[in-house]
N, C-alpha and C positions, 0 to 999 in steps of 0.2 A: 503494499500500499503505499502510495506517493505520501512525503510529507507534506502536512498542512501549512498553509502562509496564512495565520487568520486574518489577518488585515484586508488580504484578499478573497480566498476562501470563503468568508463570511458576508462578503458581499452579495446581494440577492442579483445584479447585473453581470457579475463576473463571468459565470458560464458562457451568457450569450456576447459579451464583449469579446471573449476568446474566439467565438464561432465567427464572428464579425472579422477579426484580424485574420483567421486563417482562411477566409472567403477571400478577402482583399489580396492577401499574399500570392494565394493562387490564382487569382485573377491577372494579378502584375506578372506573374511567371510565364502563364499562357500568351496574354498581350503580347509581352516582350517577346516570346520565341513567332508569334505569329507574325508581328512587325518587322522582326528581324528578316523574316523571308522577303519582305519588299524594301528592306536597306534602310529601315527608319529605326530611331529607337523610340521609346514611348513620349520622351520629353518632346522630341520633335514633331511626332505626330500630334501632340496636343496644342502646339504651335499653329501646326496647319487646321487642325479643327477649328481654334478660335478664329484666325484669318478667312478660312472658308466660309464660316458664319458669318462675318462683318468684315469683307476687304474693305482695306482702306484705314485700319485701325493705326492708331500711333503704338510704338513702341512701349511706351508707359500703360496704355489701354489693354494690349496684350499679356504684360504682366500682371496686371492688376485680376485679368479674368482667369488668369492662371495661377493667381494667389502666389506667386515668385518676385523676387527682385527684381529689378528693370536691367541689372546687371548680367544676371541669368540667361533672361530672353535676350538681349544682345549677345552674348556668346553663342545661342541657340539660332539666332536670327544670321549671325556671320556664317555659320556652317551650313545653314538651309539656302542662304543667298550664294554660297562658293560654289553648292551644289548644281544651281540654277532652278531652286524649286520655290523662292520668293525673290521678289526684288523690293526695295525700298525707295521712295520717293520723298522728296521734300514736302511736308505740311503746307498746304496752301494759305493758313492762316498763320503759322507758327513756324518761324525759319529755324527755331532748335529742334523743333519735332520731325520726325519721319514717319511716314504711312506705308503699312506692310500689305503687298498684295501678293498673291499666286501667280507664278508664269503658268503659262500652258502647259510646261513639263511637270510643275507642281501640282497643277489640277489633276494631270493624269496620275500620277503619283500618289494626290489623296483619295481619287477613286478607287485605287486599288487597297489602299489601308483602310479607307472606311469599310470596306467589305470585310476585311479580316476583324475589324473592330465591331462590328454588327453581328459578326459569327459569334463572337465571345460572347456579347450580350445576349444572345440568343439562347446559347448552351447555358446561361447563366441562369436565365429565366424562363427555362421552357416547360419546366414542369410546376410553375406557380399559374393558379388560377389569377383572372383580371381583378378579383378583390382582393387577393393576396398580395398583388403587386403594388394597387391601391393603398392599403397598410402598410407595406414596406416603404413604400415612399413617403408617408407622412410620418412612420415613426423615426426615418433617418433625417427627415427635414428638421423634426422637435430635435433630435440629437446634435444634429448641426446647428441649429441656434443656438442651444445651450453651450456647446464648444466655442461658438463665434462670441457669446456673451464672457464666458470665462477669458478668451483670450484679450478682450477690449479691456476686462476689468484687472486684467492681473500682469499687463504689460513692465517690462522691467527695463 
């Protein structure tokens, strides 16, 4: 029998948290493997998804959508631009900003990658009924809101 760590094992939500963490880890491993097949990292794919949703975003807006620092996005965009998948143009109203667009090659790559991403999501959710998916989404929104509040109030 494994040793108990009372502060954790006595928490009502600990077992659920473990299952969420395991699901996330496996999803990331599977998505990483699938995206590797098209030549993208998951971070690069996330940038392409953000830009495909709203072409012309500034680098700062891309960073905000991905919840990462602007310097992280800049490094990712540098690699994506070098590969010919995105282009950055001067912002029409702010000379210090640049807008990000998919190139035709980037659009083709995105279409291939998003099919892989969709297949992973389908695999994860295929046994859940619509009501279960809706409930899961609501629960996770509540969890995210609570975590966001904790992050805002505990800034160091």
